Each structure stands twice: as C-alpha cells, then as structure tokens.
N, C-alpha and C positions, 0 to 999 in steps of 0.2 A: 673249712680247713684252709689255712693260709700257708703257701709255699714261699720261701724267701730265697732270693738269688741276687745276682749283680744287675743293677739298673744300667742296661747297655744302650737302650734307645728309648727316648721319651715318648709319652703318649698313653692313651687309654684304649685298650682293645677288649671287646666283648664278643664271645663266640663259643663254638664247641670244639673240643680237642680233636685234632686229626693227627694221629701218630705216624710219622714217617719212619718206617722201619729200615734198618740197615740191610743193604742188598746182599743176598746170598748168591753163591755161584757153585752149582753142583756139577763137577766134572768127573764124577766117579766112573761114568760110562765111557769117557774118552780114552782111547787106546793110543799108545806110543806108536808113531808111524815112521820112526827112524830119525836120525840126527838131522839130515838135510831138510826133510819135510817139516819137522818141528821148528827148526831155526827159521825157515821161510814163513811159516805161520806166524811166528813171533814178529818177524820183520814187517810183515803186512799189517799186523795189529798195531804195532808201534807207529807205523806210518799213518794209519787211519786215526789213531789217537791224536797225533800231532795236528792233522788236518781238522779234526773235530774240535779239538781244544782251541785252536786259533779262531775258528768260526764262533765258538761259544764265548770266547773272550771278547770278541767284537760285539756280540749281542749284549753281553753283560755290561760292557762299557756304555752302551746306549741306555741301559736300564739304570745303572748305578754309578757310572763314572769310571775314570781311569784307574783309581786306586783299587777298586773291586776287580776290574778286568785284569790288572797286572798280577793279582794274586793267582788267578786262574791260569794266565799265560805262563807264570813261573813253573807250573807243573811240566811244561814242555822241557824246560831246562833240567828239571830234576830227573825226568825219564831218559834224558840224553846223556846222563852220567856214564862214561865208558866203563867204569868199574862195576856199576850196578848191572849194566847190560851184560858185561862179561860173566858176572856171577850167574845170571839167569841162563846164559848160553852154556856155561859149564854144567849146570844142573840138567839141561837138556842132553848134553853129551853123556851124562851119567845115566841116562835112561828115563828121565822124567818127561812127560808131555809138556807142551808149552804152558798150559794152564797151571799145572802143579809147580813148575819151575818158577813162574812169575809169582804165584801165590806164596810160595815158601820164602823167596828172597825179599819180596816187598813186605811181607809180614814181619820178617826179621828187622828190616829197616824201620818200620813203624814202631816196633818194640824198642829199638835202640833210641829213637828220638824221644819216646815216652819217658825213658829213664835218664835223660840228660838234665843237668841242674839248670841250664839256661832256659828260662821259660819261653823265650821267643823261638829258640830252636825246637822246644817241645811242640810248638804249634805246627811244625812241619809233619808231625805224625798224622795229623788230619789230612794233609795233602797226600801223603803216601798211601793212606787208606783209600782216599778218593781215587788215586791213580790205579791202585790194585783192583778196586771194584769195577772201574770202567774198562781197564785192560782185559779183565776176565770176561766181561760182557761182550767185548769185541771178539775175543777168541772163540767164545761160545755162540756168537750170533744172537745174543739175548737182547731184550729191550732195556733201555736205560730208564732211569727215573724221570718222569715228566710231571712237573708241577704246574703245567698249563691248564690242567683240568681239575683243580682242587674245588671242593665244595665252598660256596660263598660263605663269608664270615667265619672261616675256620681259624683256629689257633694252631698254627703249625708247630708240632711238638716232636722233638728228636733228641737222640743222644748228643749229636752235633749237627751243624748245618754247614755243608761244604759249598764252595762257590759253584761247582757244576750242578748242584741240586737247584740252584736259584735261577738258572737260565730258563727264560720263558715264563717265570713265575708272574702271575697277574697280581700285582701288589694290592689292587683295589678289592680283591677277594680274600686277602689274608688280613685278619683282624689283629693278629699279634704273633710273636714267635717265643717259644719256650725251649730251652735246651738244658741238658744235664751237664754239658761241658762248656768251656769257654769263659772268657773274661772280657773286660772293657776293650782290650786291643786284639781280641781274637777275630778270625775271619768272619764269623757269624755276626759279631758286633758291628764291624765295619760295613757289612752288607746291609744289616738292618737299618743303621743310621742313614746310609746312602739312599735307601728306598723309603725312608720315613715310616717304617713299620715299628710299632712299640715292641720292645723285646726285653725279656728277663732271662739271663743266662746263668750257667753254673749252679743250677738247682740240684742239690744233693738228693739222690734217690728218686728223681723226677718220674722216670718210667715205671716205677713201682707204685706210684700214687695215682696215676691217671689212666683212664680208658678212653677209647674212641667214643666221641659223642658227649663226653662230660661237659657240662656248662662251666665256663671259667671266665674270670675278669682279670685282665693283666694291666698292672700299673707300671709302665716302663720308667717312670721317674722314681717311684718308691722302691722298685725292685721286688714287687710282690705279685703273686698269682692267687686269687681267691677261687677255690674249687667249690662247686655246687652252691653258688650264691642263692640266697632267697630273693623273693620278688622285690622287697624294699631295697636291697643292695643293688640289684640289677637296675632298678629305676634311678637310683642315686648316681650310679656310675654312667648310665646312659646320658644323664644331664651333664655330668663332667666331660664326657666324650664330646658332646655337642659343643660345649664351650671351647674345648681344645681345638676342634675342627674349625670353628669360627675364627679363633685366633690365628690358626695356621693359614687360613685363606686370606685374612687381613695382612699377614706378614708377606704372603706371596704377592698380593696385589700392590704392596708398597715397594716392590723391587726396583721401580724406576726412580724412587725418591732419593734425596740426599740423606746422609746419616747425620742427624743433629740431635743434641740433647734438649731438654726442656727449656734451657736458656737460649737456644738457637745457635749454640757453638757447633761448628762443623768438625766432623771426623772423617777419615778416609777408610771405607770398609772394602777390603780387597778379597780376592779369591786365591785359594791354594790350587794349583794345577800341576799336572804331570805330563802334559803333551800340548803341542800347538792347537790341536783340535778342541781341547777343553777351553782355550782362551776365548773363542767366539761364544761358546755356551755360557761362560762366566759373564761376559759382557751383556748378553741377552738377559741374564738373570739379575742384572743390576749391580754387578761388581764395579767398584770405582777404580779398579786397577788389579794388578796381580801382585800379591804380597809374597808369594813363594812359588817359584817354578822349580820343581824337583828335577834337575837335569840328569840325575843318575838313571832315570827311566829311559833316557836315550841310549844308555850303555847296556841295559839288561837284555837278556834273552837273545843274544846274537853271538856269532862266532868271532867277529872282529870289532875293533874299536871304531866309533864314528869319527870321520875325519873333520878337519876344520870347516870344509865347505858344507857338509851335511849339518853340522852344528849351527853354522851361520844361518842357513836357510830356516832352521827350526826357531832360532831366537828372533830372527827378523819377522817370521810369521806371527809370533806372539806379540811382538811390538806393534805390528800393523793391526792385529785384531783389537788391540786396546785403544787404537786411534789417538795416540798421544798421552793417554793416561799412564801412570807410573807402572813399570814392570820390574819387579825385584827378582833377579835370577840367581839362585844358589848354585855355586860351583859344585862340581862332582862330589857328592857326599857318600863315598863308598867306604866299606869296612864296617866293623861292628855287626849289626843285624842285616846289613845290605851287602850280600855276597854278589859279586859281579864276576862271572866266570872268565870273561875275555881279558880281565886284568891280570889273571894268573897270580893272584895273591896267595901268600902262604897262610895256612890255618894258624890262628893265634889262640892260646889258651884263654886269655881274657880279652876277647876281641872288642868289647865295648870300651876298653881302656887302652886299646892299641893304636895301630897305624890306620887312622880313619879321618875323614873330613879334610880340613886344610893341611893336616900333617901328611896325609897320603899325597895330596896334590903337590906339596913342596918337595916331597921325595921323588915324584915322577914329573920332573920339570918339563920335559918335552911334551908329555901328555897334557900337562897343565897349560903350557904356552899355547897349544892348539886351541884349547877352550877360551883362554883369555883373548886371543886374536879374533876368534869368532864373535865373542861378545863385544869387543871394541868395534868391529866392522858392522855388526847388527845395530849397534847404537847410533851409527852415523846418520841414519835416515830420519828417525823421529826424536832422537835424543831423550828417550824416556826410559832407557834401561839403566838399572843399578845392579851392582855385583855384590853378592852377599857371601860371607865366609862362614862355614859351619865348624863347630868344634874348636873355636878359638879359646886359648887359655892365657895368652900373654901378648903385649904390644909388639914384641919382636916378630911374631907370626904375621901380623897385619903389615908391618913394615917390609918384611920379606916379599909379601905378595905385591905390595905397592911398587917395590923396586923391579920385580919381574914384569909388572904391568907397564912400567916406563920403558923397559927393554922392548916389549911388544909394540908400543907406540912408535919407538924409533925405527923398528923394522918396517912397520906399515908406512911410515912417512917416507922412508927410503924407497919403498916399492911404488909409492904414489897411490896407495890404497886408502880410500876415505875411512875415517874412524872418528869416534867420539873422544876428543882429547880431555873432556871434563867429566868423564863417566865417574859416578859416585861409587865408593867402596865402603862397605859396612860389615859389621860383625854380628853373628848370632850370639846372643847371650844364653848359653845353654850348659855351661859348666860352672861349678862353684868358683873356680879361679877367675873366670870372666866377670862374674858378679862382684867378687871381692875387689878386683882391680879395675872396676868399671870406670872410675874417675880417670885413671891413666889411659885406659883403652879409648875413652871418648876423645882424647887428644889426638889420636891417630886415625880415627874413623869419621866417616861422613854421616853415618846413621847407625842405630842399633835396631835389632829385631830380636825380641825375647822368645826363645823356643822353649816353652814350658814343659814339653814332653820329656826331653832329655834332662833339663834342669831339675825337674822333680825327681827323676830317677837317680841323678848323681848327688843332689843335696840330701836325699833321704836314704841313700845307699840301698835302694829297693828296686829290683828289676821290674819294670813296668809291665812286663808280660806275664808276671806270676800272679795267678788268681789269689793265692794265699796272702799276698802282700797288697791286696787291693786298697786297704785303708792307708797304708804308708805311701802308696803311689798316687795319692790325691794331691792336686795342685792347691787344695785348700789347707794343706799343712802350714802352720804358722811359719816354719823355717823357710818354706818355699815362697810364701807371700813376702817375707822380709827380703829375700834375695831379689825378687822382682822389683820391689820398691826401691831397693838400693841401686839397681841398674837404671831404673827410670829417673831417679833423682840425679844420678851422675850425668845422664844424657841431657836433662833439662839444664843442669848447671853449666854444661859445656856448650849449650845452644845448638845441639844436633837433634834431629827428629828421632823419636823412639816409637816402635810398634811392637806387636806381638803376633806370633804365627803358630803357637802351639794349641793343644786341645782347649786350654783355658780361654783362649780368645773366642771360642765358639760357645762358651758357657754364659748364658744371659745373666746368671747370678753374679758373675764377676764384674759386670759393667760399672756399678757404682765405685768399685775399687779402681778400675782402669781410668775412669773419669777423674777421680781424686788424684791419681798418680800422674796425670797429664799425658796419657797416651795420645799420640797423634793419629795412629792407624792400627787397624787389626786386619789379619788375613785368616779366613776361615774357609771351610768347604762350601761349595755353591749352595748346598741344601740348608746351610745354617745362616745364610745372609739375612733372610727375613726376620728370624728370631732375634738376632743380634741388633739389627737396625731398629726393631720395635722396642727393644730393651733400652736403647739409648734415649729414645723419645720420652721415656717415663721419668728421667732423672734431671734435676737441676744440680749445678755444681755444689751448692750449699748442702743439699740433701745427701749427695754422694759423699761429701767430706764427713758428715756426721756418721754415716754407716761405716766408712773406712776407719774412723777413730775408734768406733766400737769394736770392729773386727780385729784391729791390730792390738787390742788389749786382751784378746782371748788366747788360750793356751793349748787348744786341740783342734784338729780338723772337724771333729763332730760339733764342737761349739760354734766354729765358723760357719758350718753348713746350716745349723739351726738358726743362727743369726741372719744369714743371707736369705734363707727361706722365709723367715718372719717378715722380711722387708720386700718380699716378692709381690707380684701382681695380685691385687685383690685382698691384700693383708692390711 
C-alpha cells in the first residue's frame, strides 16, 4: 500500500512505524482549592513553562538552527498574552481548577486558529495545542514526551510533530517522519529539513492505516510511504538509500570548496541566518558569506525594542564572523505573518498586503533610523555589510530609504562616529510590482536579491501556508519563473549583482535555470550548502541554457518538474 503526502524533506528512510500518540491529561481527580491557591498554581506552572521552553529552545537551536528554535521560543510570547491569561484566571475565579481553566481556554484558542482562513495563522493551532499539553503536564506533575529513547531506525509517525517533541531527539535513530497534518512550510517540515530527516507530511487518514511496528519505506522526495514492502522493494530502496547517504557525505565533505560550475565559473554561495551565533556556524559549514540576516529575530519575544547599541553589536558580530566576506542584512521585516508584540502594531484584516517590510520602516522613521545608524556603524570596521529592503514595490521606496540613510550619515559625521559611507543598498524582489518594474528599480539599487517565497505567493495569489494550494505555491510555476527571469535580466542589463534567497535557491533542480539567468549568488540554509554546491559542479553554461530554453517553453509546474527531474543526477 502506498500513502501519498507532501514531500517535505528529501531522502530515503526505511524502518518500522513508531506512533507518537497525543498526550492526554486526566485531571478528573483534581479538586478546586480556592481562587488564590489555584491562581498561584497557575502562576508557578506558567513560570516553569517559560523557563523550560527557553532551555528547550536553546537545545533545539543546537540541533536544528535558529529558525527551529524561534518557533519554540515563540510559545513563550503566546502564553504571555494578557488577554489569554486573564481568561484562564476568570475561569479559575468561576470555580474551575487551574487544569480545567487552562484546558478550556487553550482548547478554544486552538479551535479558533483552526478555523481561520489564513493558513499561516492556522499553524498556530499546533503551537497552542503544544502549550496546552505541556502546561497541563506541569500542573499535574506528569512526565513530558521524551524522544531521546526511541527505537533505532524508527519511522516517527504522528498526527503532527511539534517543536517541543523534537528536543533531545537523536536524529541518527530516526529513519524518517510521517504526519497526518502539515505542509511544506509547517513546523514539522522546517524541523525535518533542518535535521536532514526524510519526511512526508499531510497524509490523509495516516493513523488509520498504520500500526506500531509496521515496516515502511519513506521517499521524502516523491512524497510517498510504502507500507508492508516486500523483500525486493526493501533491497531496492536500501540501495537507493546508500546512494543518497554517499552523496550527502560528499556534499558535506565539499563544504570548504568554492562554488563553481563545470566551466569553472565562480558563484557565491551564502547562508541565511537569524542570529550572530549562526554566522560562525555558517562560516564553518563553508558559507561564502551571509546572504540574508533576518533582523526581525532581534525584535521578537521581548518586552522592549532593541536600541541602536544592541543592534550595532549584533551586526558587528556577524560582520566579524564572516572575516571580510559579504554580509547582506535585511532591515526589520515585520508585519504580515511576522507579529512582533513590542511594536504595538494594529491587527490588519489582510496583513500580508498591509503595513509590512519597508512600508512599516518608513512609517516608523525613528525606529528605522536607529537600525540604519547601527548598520552604518557596524559596516565601518570591515566594510562588508550591505543593506537589503524587503517588500519593495516601487523606486520611490528605495529613494526614500536612501534619503534617510544620508540623514543618518550626516548625523554620524557630526558626532564624529565612524561609519561606512559607501554601504550598498539593495532591494528584495518579492512582489509582482518589483518584478514588473525591475528595470526602473535597478537604476536606484546597488543589488537585487530575489525572494522566491513571497514572490511565488503574490504572483500566484496562493497563500504559501495552505496545504490545499501546495501546487500553486510551487516556485516551478511558469509565471513565477518568468518573474524571476525578468528581474535577473533587468539586473544584468543595469550591471548590478543579482542573487536569490528564497526556498528556490536551496532547490538543486533550479541550478541550471539560475546559471542560465546569470545569478551571481545564492543564499540558503546551512544544511543546504552542500547540495547546492554539488549541483553547480554538474552543469556547464551551454547545458544549463539548453535546459532553461526547454523549461521556459512549458506551460505547467508539473511539466517543469518532470523536465528538471529528467535532467537530474544519473539521468
């Protein structure tokens, strides 16, 4: 029997099903001890939850990187919501024990998120259910889920996989991951890719088809799980798995090499990071720079905004860690799906189309000036920092930022503070407007970086967090490929560098297209560096152009995928 789902993390995994069942919390025997005592029990449990979560986030960061850790750390902010806590306290005041009060309110919140139209907001339901389960465990003094003692070569199977479940997970013992829920952008997908575990998610009726101990083969690239395989299938996939493991080790061992195509042409392969600590790890893994430093992570999960000095120290640390190699720092990209409590932003009905990215920064000029001053100062030492603007739609936005940047330079000069007077200013091409007016934008920018995640979502009018729209959310859609080519051609025509920092940059299948379009650099997660570097080495410019010509004549994402797969390794 073959189960089909979303191909969330590449690789081949063979093993036996280990079902991770959702945690129950029986508090029927708990008696109400009075308003004050129950409130105090809740306060202690929340305090312990915060301490525990901060520690777990740090451990998860070591296992899977900052993006995974920030998902878990975000639960602290969710539980700190004054309105949510007030509702739980009101239930306690009404005669409910702390367990019943927390269970009732958090279950309502999970149901509310489940029913939202915004798919990215719906993902928060998994966080709320995770908070609920762990808070009840703390109130009851129960043991939490420990994945540190899983059977070897197990295929971890669950309705959904939450970040807290993965803390302590020994990745070498987990052959693959299967879930009934989740999509490409879900928490489970992010975690699986970060830990290099093959994963297929969003399998309808999964838990009704499998039992503990069932043999299963997971193909994380095809998005399939073969249940009860016979001996011949097992042997065939074992051979495929060995080939995959050999390729993976070769990619890892090549982390110190330059990124060149088969003609010997050089490219710059950089890393996406979210904190100064990740910069050093990226350098060790062979990154040739930082192509995307997500500064919004400096603003998240805190009561107050980071000041100029704190930001300066963070940006300088990244600059130093790269030892002169290029560091592209994206200005605060808040709004949309990135809620930052300390900004005090109003809730918007269509937040993905609202006050976000460069729009928000220009609206909060003093906040923005603090960041620009910090960037100018941090760039003075190594002069390797570039500034990147997200959500650009027109040249006027870039010109407004450039004028503000000049104001900041004047202030620093008056103060006698060192700064980089030639710091480069570039735009992310992630809106249809930016792609359509790329020729004009190139005249006011020092560089382009194509952000394919949002570009795909906006070009296709398809929320990238919605599993039902997975096909429309593919960067292989012909309309998206044309938008990318348009932006790349505009940059080359204006003589400015062009790179890519979206999910497509980490897809080895895209490499012949990127070579043909003249990309100068790519920025990917640290775990993807080896795959992408190896893919470049397989292609000459002439071969890449032939593939690009074939692809650009196709009319569907499915045709594009088949074409690129047919030209893949070993074909």
